[in-house]
C-alpha positions in Angstrom: 75.2 5.1 -8.2 71.6 4.3 -8.5 68.6 6.5 -7.0 65.1 6.6 -6.3 63.1 9.5 -6.1 60.1 10.0 -3.9 57.3 12.9 -3.9 56.3 14.6 -0.6 53.0 12.7 -0.6 54.9 9.5 -0.3 55.7 10.7 3.4 53.7 9.6 6.3 53.1 11.8 9.3 53.6 10.9 12.9 51.8 13.7 14.6 53.1 12.6 18.2 57.0 12.9 17.3 56.0 16.1 15.0 57.8 14.8 12.2 57.5 13.1 8.6 58.8 9.8 7.5 59.0 7.0 4.7 60.0 3.6 5.0 62.2 1.4 2.4 62.8 -1.7 2.1 66.7 -2.8 2.0 65.9 -5.1 -0.8 65.2 -1.9 -2.7 68.3 0.1 -1.8 70.8 -2.6 -0.7 72.9 -2.5 2.4 75.2 0.4 1.6 75.3 4.1 2.3 72.7 6.4 1.4 72.4 9.7 0.5 69.2 11.9 0.6 69.1 15.1 -1.6 65.9 17.6 -1.6 65.0 18.7 -4.9 64.8 22.9 -5.2 62.8 25.1 -6.8 65.3 25.1 -9.5 65.0 21.5 -10.2 68.2 21.0 -8.8 69.1 18.9 -5.7 70.9 19.6 -2.2 71.7 17.9 0.6 68.4 17.3 2.9 68.2 17.4 6.6 66.8 14.3 7.9 67.4 11.4 10.3 68.2 7.8 9.3 66.9 4.8 11.1 68.5 2.0 10.1 67.0 -1.3 10.7 67.8 -4.9 9.6 65.1 -5.4 6.9 64.3 -1.5 6.1 65.4 2.2 6.5 63.3 4.9 7.8 63.8 8.8 6.9 62.7 11.1 9.1 62.2 14.8 7.9 60.7 17.9 10.0 58.8 18.8 6.9 58.1 16.4 3.8 59.9 17.3 0.5 60.4 15.7 -3.0 63.7 13.6 -2.5 66.3 11.7 -3.8 67.6 8.6 -2.3 70.9 7.5 -3.6 72.5 4.4 -3.0 
């Protein structure tokens, strides 16, 4: 399994909808299942609370608050 780490600075803010999001090209993560883990204060990862929007060419990860995340694919 491969992964990509993102810092909270990578997230964009949708003020109208009240959430933060990051978009990733399917060329980077492929077309299989994704798992999103959030980095904890002790440098471990736990399952993040997020919404995933899967489009033809990209996936969008929406979160209430931005965080340092690891996307496994």
